[in-house]
C-alpha positions as CSV (number, residue, x, y, z in Angstrom):
1,M,99.1,-100.0,-35.0
2,V,98.5,-97.6,-37.9
3,K,96.8,-94.3,-38.3
4,D,93.0,-94.4,-38.0
5,D,93.1,-97.7,-36.1
6,I,90.7,-98.0,-33.2
7,I,92.3,-99.4,-30.1
8,T,91.3,-99.9,-26.5
9,F,93.3,-98.3,-23.8
10,G,92.1,-98.0,-20.2
11,Q,88.3,-98.0,-20.4
12,Y,87.9,-96.2,-23.7
13,A,88.1,-96.8,-27.4
14,W,90.6,-94.5,-29.0
15,Q,91.4,-93.4,-32.7
16,V,95.0,-93.3,-33.6
17,L,95.7,-89.9,-35.2
18,A,99.5,-90.2,-35.7
19,I,102.5,-92.3,-35.0
20,E,105.9,-90.6,-34.6
21,D,109.1,-92.7,-35.2
22,G,107.4,-95.8,-33.9
23,R,107.9,-94.4,-30.3
24,R,104.7,-92.6,-29.6
25,A,101.2,-92.3,-30.9
26,L,98.6,-89.5,-30.7
27,L,95.2,-90.8,-29.6
28,I,91.7,-89.2,-29.3
29,T,88.6,-90.9,-27.9
30,Q,86.5,-92.5,-30.8
31,D,83.3,-91.0,-29.3
32,I,82.4,-88.0,-27.2
33,L,82.8,-89.2,-23.5
34,E,80.6,-86.5,-21.9
35,L,79.1,-83.1,-22.2
36,R,80.9,-80.5,-20.1
37,W,81.6,-76.8,-20.0
38,Y,84.9,-75.4,-20.8
39,H,84.9,-73.4,-17.7
40,T,82.9,-72.7,-14.6
41,N,82.0,-69.0,-15.5
42,F,81.3,-67.0,-18.5
43,E,84.6,-65.0,-18.5
44,D,87.7,-64.5,-20.5
45,I,89.7,-67.7,-20.0
46,T,92.5,-69.8,-21.8
47,W,93.2,-73.5,-21.8
48,A,96.0,-73.0,-19.2
49,N,93.4,-71.9,-16.5
50,C,90.1,-73.4,-17.6
51,A,88.2,-75.9,-15.5
52,L,88.0,-78.5,-18.2
53,R,91.9,-78.7,-18.4
54,H,92.1,-79.4,-14.6
55,Y,89.2,-81.9,-14.9
56,L,90.9,-84.0,-17.6
57,N,94.3,-84.0,-15.8
58,E,92.9,-84.7,-12.4
59,A,89.7,-86.7,-12.4
60,I,90.1,-88.4,-15.8
61,Y,93.8,-89.1,-15.6
62,T,93.5,-90.4,-12.0
63,A,91.1,-93.1,-13.2
64,F,93.8,-94.8,-15.3
65,S,95.8,-97.6,-13.6
66,Q,99.4,-97.1,-12.7
67,G,100.6,-99.1,-15.6
68,E,98.5,-97.1,-18.0
69,K,99.6,-93.8,-16.5
70,A,103.2,-94.9,-17.1
71,R,102.4,-95.0,-20.9
72,I,100.7,-91.6,-21.0
73,M,103.3,-89.1,-21.8
74,E,103.5,-85.6,-20.2
75,I,103.8,-83.2,-23.1
76,T,104.0,-79.5,-23.6
77,N,101.2,-78.0,-25.7
78,R,101.5,-74.9,-27.6
79,N,98.4,-72.7,-27.2
80,D,98.6,-70.4,-30.3
81,N,96.2,-67.4,-30.8
82,N,93.2,-67.9,-32.9
83,P,94.5,-67.6,-36.4
84,W,91.3,-65.8,-37.7
85,F,90.5,-63.4,-34.9
86,N,93.9,-63.2,-33.1
87,T,92.3,-64.1,-29.7
88,P,95.1,-64.9,-27.2
89,G,95.7,-68.5,-26.7
90,G,97.5,-68.1,-23.4
91,Q,100.7,-69.7,-22.1
92,D,102.0,-73.1,-23.1
93,T,100.9,-75.9,-20.8
94,T,102.2,-79.3,-19.6
95,D,99.4,-81.9,-19.9
96,H,98.8,-85.6,-19.8
97,L,95.3,-85.3,-21.3
98,F,94.2,-82.4,-23.4
99,L,91.7,-81.3,-26.1
100,L,93.1,-80.8,-29.7
101,S,93.9,-77.3,-30.9
102,L,92.6,-75.8,-34.1
103,E,95.9,-76.6,-35.8
104,E,96.0,-80.2,-34.6
105,V,92.5,-81.0,-35.6
106,C,93.1,-79.4,-39.1
107,Q,96.4,-81.4,-39.4
108,Y,95.3,-84.9,-38.2
109,F,91.8,-85.2,-39.6
110,G,92.8,-84.9,-43.2
111,D,94.6,-81.8,-44.2
112,S,92.7,-78.5,-43.7
113,I,95.7,-76.4,-42.6
114,T,95.6,-74.3,-45.7
115,N,91.9,-73.4,-45.0
116,L,92.9,-72.4,-41.5
117,R,95.8,-70.3,-42.4
118,N,93.9,-68.5,-45.3
119,K,90.5,-67.3,-44.0
120,G,89.5,-65.9,-47.4
121,G,85.7,-65.9,-47.7
122,Q,85.3,-68.3,-44.9
123,T,83.2,-66.4,-42.2
124,W,83.0,-68.5,-39.1
125,A,83.9,-72.1,-40.0
126,I,85.9,-74.4,-42.2
127,D,83.6,-76.6,-44.3
128,D,85.6,-78.8,-46.5
129,D,86.1,-82.4,-47.7
130,N,87.4,-83.5,-44.3
131,N,84.0,-82.8,-42.5
132,S,83.1,-86.5,-42.2
133,K,86.5,-87.3,-40.7
134,R,85.8,-84.8,-37.8
135,Q,82.3,-85.9,-36.9
136,A,81.9,-87.6,-33.5
137,R,79.0,-89.3,-31.8
138,Y,77.4,-88.9,-28.4
139,G,74.8,-91.3,-27.4
140,G,74.6,-92.6,-31.0
141,D,74.0,-89.2,-32.7
142,F,76.5,-86.8,-34.2
143,H,77.2,-83.9,-31.7
144,W,79.5,-80.9,-31.5
145,W,82.8,-81.2,-29.5
146,R,85.3,-78.8,-28.0
147,L,88.9,-77.8,-28.9
148,R,91.3,-76.1,-26.5
149,S,91.9,-73.2,-28.8
150,P,90.1,-69.8,-28.2
151,G,87.3,-68.7,-30.4
152,Y,86.6,-65.2,-31.7
153,Y,87.0,-63.6,-28.2
154,G,88.1,-64.7,-24.8
155,R,84.8,-66.1,-23.6
156,T,84.5,-68.6,-26.4
157,G,86.4,-71.8,-27.3
158,A,86.8,-73.2,-30.8
159,S,84.9,-76.4,-31.6
160,I,83.8,-79.0,-34.2
161,N,80.1,-78.8,-35.0
162,K,77.9,-81.9,-35.5
163,H,78.5,-81.6,-39.3
164,G,82.3,-81.8,-38.8
165,H,82.9,-78.1,-39.7
166,V,85.8,-76.5,-37.8
167,Y,84.0,-73.7,-35.9
168,V,86.8,-71.3,-35.6
169,R,84.4,-68.6,-34.2
170,G,83.7,-71.1,-31.3
171,N,81.1,-71.5,-28.6
172,G,80.7,-69.9,-25.2
173,V,82.9,-71.2,-22.4
174,F,79.9,-71.4,-20.1
175,G,76.2,-71.0,-20.2
176,S,75.4,-71.4,-23.8
177,P,74.8,-73.7,-25.7
178,R,73.1,-75.3,-22.7
179,D,74.6,-78.7,-23.2
180,G,78.1,-77.6,-22.4
181,G,79.7,-79.3,-25.4
182,G,81.3,-82.7,-26.2
183,V,84.6,-83.8,-24.6
184,R,87.0,-85.9,-26.6
185,P,90.3,-86.2,-24.6
186,A,93.5,-86.8,-26.5
187,L,96.9,-88.1,-25.3
188,W,100.3,-89.2,-26.5
189,L,100.8,-92.8,-25.8
190,N,104.4,-94.0,-25.2
191,L,104.9,-97.0,-27.4
192,E,108.2,-97.9,-25.9
193,A,107.3,-97.9,-22.2
194,Q,107.2,-101.2,-20.4
195,I,103.7,-102.3,-19.8
196,L,103.0,-102.6,-16.1
197,P,100.1,-104.3,-14.4
């Protein structure tokens, strides 16, 4: 297994984003699994308390077999403030499944960290040489997908648009756009855990 490999784990195909010390691998679903709102109401909300986090760590996580669950690591996620708008990211969380943050998507899909840290003339989004690496499909077509970081205020969440731009401004957590937004869960896979049936 190496970075950018596509592997099968559970019932999904996953892209390998990183491997650390040969012990664990960061995976994200190759495609958008479904369209879903970040939350159930249009209100200020952070990753720690949003409905999508609970859905991933309950309904989706529960669908894995016991052997697969034994390999999915429970990790602490930092939830930083939005670096352009200083919107609060909320408390750190402990997750099995999660959405990538702005920092993670800029780190693991090429290297767009400099563009994230220095807004400069960028108004709402990062449009750079890594766009194609960040694009994802839903139903065969490129579609926008959600990140866990906040957008420009508490009722928005950052995202990746269908062109692969990092939309730091973000989309509404509920109600608009009408399709809810694409969901690409990520996880850390324990490469040393015994594979159980």
